[in-house]
C-alpha positions as a Python dict, from the first residue, in 0.01 Angstrom:
ca = {
    (1, 'M'): (0, 0, 0),
    (2, 'N'): (165, 26, 306),
    (3, 'P'): (-44, 237, 547),
    (4, 'P'): (238, 332, 808),
    (5, 'E'): (462, 472, 526),
    (6, 'E'): (171, 666, 392),
    (7, 'F'): (124, 806, 720),
    (8, 'W'): (455, 897, 785),
    (9, 'K'): (495, 1071, 420),
    (10, 'N'): (162, 1281, 538),
    (11, 'A'): (324, 1364, 869),
    (12, 'V'): (656, 1491, 686),
    (13, 'E'): (427, 1724, 458),
    (14, 'C'): (250, 1877, 754),
    (15, 'Q'): (582, 1938, 925),
    (16, 'R'): (731, 2090, 605),
    (17, 'M'): (404, 2308, 585),
    (18, 'A'): (440, 2392, 945),
    (19, 'A'): (792, 2514, 887),
    (20, 'M'): (711, 2720, 583),
    (21, 'T'): (404, 2920, 740),
    (22, 'R'): (472, 3236, 917),
    (23, 'D'): (97, 3245, 1081),
    (24, 'R'): (131, 3114, 1451),
    (25, 'T'): (-213, 2960, 1434),
    (26, 'D'): (-142, 2780, 1095),
    (27, 'K'): (174, 2666, 1218),
    (28, 'A'): (57, 2507, 1517),
    (29, 'T'): (-243, 2332, 1312),
    (30, 'W'): (15, 2189, 1082),
    (31, 'S'): (248, 2063, 1363),
    (32, 'Q'): (-76, 1916, 1520),
    (33, 'M'): (-164, 1752, 1208),
    (34, 'A'): (186, 1611, 1185),
    (35, 'E'): (165, 1462, 1526),
    (36, 'R'): (-162, 1301, 1437),
    (37, 'W'): (-14, 1132, 1122),
    (38, 'L'): (285, 1019, 1346),
    (39, 'S'): (51, 848, 1587),
    (40, 'C'): (-159, 694, 1306),
    (41, 'A'): (172, 554, 1145),
    (42, 'K'): (273, 414, 1494),
    (43, 'L'): (-76, 249, 1562),
    (44, 'A'): (-61, 103, 1217),
    (45, 'Q'): (285, -41, 1261),
    (46, 'D'): (189, -177, 1599),
    (47, 'Q'): (-120, -350, 1446),
    (48, 'I'): (94, -481, 1178),
    (49, 'S'): (347, -632, 1402),
    (50, 'A'): (65, -769, 1623),
    (51, 'A'): (-90, -928, 1325),
    (52, 'R'): (258, -1094, 1236),
    (53, 'F'): (314, -1196, 1592),
    (54, 'H'): (-26, -1382, 1607),
    (55, 'S'): (13, -1529, 1282),
    (56, 'E'): (376, -1678, 1349),
    (57, 'N'): (238, -1815, 1692),
    (58, 'T'): (-66, -1962, 1531),
    (59, 'R'): (158, -2122, 1282),
    (60, 'R'): (402, -2257, 1528),
    (61, 'Q'): (95, -2400, 1756),
    (62, 'R'): (-15, -2593, 1455),
    (63, 'S'): (320, -2740, 1373),
    (64, 'V'): (391, -2844, 1734),
    (65, 'S'): (42, -2970, 1781),
    (66, 'G'): (89, -3178, 1434),
    (67, 'W'): (453, -3299, 1530),
    (68, 'A'): (287, -3437, 1894),
    (69, 'Q'): (46, -3662, 1725),
}
């Protein structure tokens, strides 16, 4: 499972629903939901990137400290 991708798909679906509805209140609600899903997708992607960065730095530090000994 790829959370950012799932969140992005939900956002696209909400955007589609906003485009289809004629009611202004419903359109606004669907659009807000799409924006929230996009925010969730970005946050999840940022967290994944940060975890990868941390993991790579930890691995580098271990290899450098092992090399220095």
